[in-house]
C-alpha positions as CSV (number, residue, x, y, z in Angstrom):
1,M,-72.4,-42.9,38.8
2,D,-73.5,-41.4,35.2
3,A,-74.6,-38.1,36.7
4,A,-70.9,-37.8,38.6
5,L,-69.1,-39.0,35.6
6,T,-70.8,-36.6,33.1
7,R,-70.3,-33.4,35.3
8,W,-66.5,-34.3,35.3
9,A,-66.7,-34.8,31.7
10,A,-68.2,-31.7,31.1
11,G,-65.6,-29.8,33.3
12,M,-62.8,-31.6,30.7
13,P,-61.6,-29.9,27.5
14,A,-63.6,-30.8,24.5
15,G,-62.8,-34.3,23.4
16,V,-61.1,-35.4,26.2
17,A,-63.8,-37.5,28.3
18,R,-67.0,-39.2,27.1
19,V,-69.8,-41.1,29.3
20,S,-72.1,-43.1,27.7
21,R,-74.8,-45.5,29.2
22,T,-76.7,-48.5,28.0
23,G,-78.9,-49.7,30.3
24,D,-77.5,-50.1,33.8
25,A,-73.8,-50.1,32.6
26,V,-72.1,-46.9,32.4
27,E,-68.7,-46.6,30.5
28,L,-65.9,-43.8,30.7
29,A,-63.6,-43.4,28.0
30,S,-60.7,-40.7,29.0
31,C,-57.4,-39.8,28.2
32,D,-54.9,-37.5,29.5
33,P,-55.8,-33.6,28.8
34,G,-52.1,-32.7,28.7
35,P,-49.7,-30.5,31.1
36,N,-51.9,-27.6,30.6
37,V,-55.1,-28.5,32.2
38,R,-55.2,-27.6,35.8
39,A,-57.4,-29.5,38.1
40,G,-60.6,-27.8,39.3
41,S,-63.9,-28.9,40.5
42,A,-63.9,-31.9,38.0
43,V,-61.9,-33.8,40.8
44,S,-64.4,-33.6,43.2
45,H,-67.0,-35.0,40.8
46,V,-64.3,-38.0,40.2
47,A,-64.7,-38.4,43.9
48,D,-68.0,-38.3,44.1
49,A,-68.5,-41.0,41.4
50,M,-65.8,-43.0,43.3
51,T,-67.4,-42.7,46.3
52,L,-70.7,-44.0,44.9
53,L,-68.8,-46.7,43.2
54,T,-66.9,-48.0,46.4
55,N,-70.2,-47.8,48.4
56,R,-72.1,-49.7,45.8
57,A,-69.5,-52.5,45.8
58,D,-69.2,-52.6,49.4
59,A,-73.2,-53.2,49.9
60,L,-73.0,-55.9,46.9
61,A,-69.7,-57.7,48.6
62,S,-71.7,-57.6,52.0
63,A,-74.8,-59.0,50.5
64,L,-73.1,-61.8,48.7
65,A,-70.9,-62.8,51.7
66,D,-74.2,-63.2,53.7
67,G,-75.5,-65.6,51.1
68,A,-77.8,-63.5,48.8
69,S,-77.9,-64.6,45.1
70,P,-76.2,-62.0,42.4
71,A,-79.8,-60.6,41.8
72,Q,-80.5,-60.1,45.3
73,A,-77.2,-58.6,46.1
74,S,-77.5,-56.3,43.1
75,C,-80.6,-55.1,44.0
76,Y,-79.6,-54.3,47.6
77,A,-76.4,-52.6,46.5
78,H,-78.7,-50.1,44.2
79,A,-80.8,-49.7,47.2
80,V,-78.3,-48.8,49.4
81,V,-76.6,-46.3,47.5
82,G,-80.1,-44.9,46.3
83,T,-81.4,-44.4,49.8
84,F,-78.5,-43.2,51.6
85,S,-76.1,-40.3,50.7
86,P,-72.1,-40.7,51.1
87,A,-72.3,-38.7,54.3
88,E,-74.9,-41.0,55.9
89,L,-72.8,-44.1,54.9
90,A,-69.8,-42.8,56.4
91,A,-71.8,-42.1,59.4
92,A,-73.5,-45.2,59.6
93,D,-72.4,-46.4,63.1
94,T,-73.6,-43.1,64.7
95,T,-76.8,-42.6,62.6
96,P,-80.1,-44.0,65.1
97,G,-82.0,-46.7,63.2
98,F,-79.3,-46.9,60.7
99,G,-78.8,-50.7,61.0
100,D,-83.2,-51.0,60.8
101,K,-83.1,-49.2,57.4
102,L,-80.6,-51.4,56.1
103,G,-82.4,-54.7,57.4
104,L,-85.5,-53.2,55.6
105,L,-83.6,-52.8,51.9
106,E,-82.2,-56.2,52.5
107,R,-85.7,-58.2,52.9
108,R,-87.2,-56.0,50.2
109,C,-84.6,-57.4,47.8
110,T,-84.4,-60.9,49.5
111,S,-88.4,-61.1,48.7
112,H,-88.3,-59.0,45.5
113,P,-85.0,-58.7,43.8
114,A,-85.6,-55.9,40.7
């Protein structure tokens, strides 16, 4: 998330966006750059960041719904987005062995949450 938002902020006019990080928390401060700024590659970086955030939130919610503790669910969500690309997660239903890999991540986080 940090890397994707930092790339996006770097593509904006000076002073329009700032990304900071404290531990695992990433903070974005941004304002409207005005009508004279055209969207460019910065838009794709935002899409990448939002996809990462959505994938992580989906994994976290799934683990919590399955009875994981908050620490276990956080470990699992972090492992999922660290192991699979957004394209792999989107194609999960057609990727051989995908479920087995998810099961391994779940077991790892259940026994040793980070």
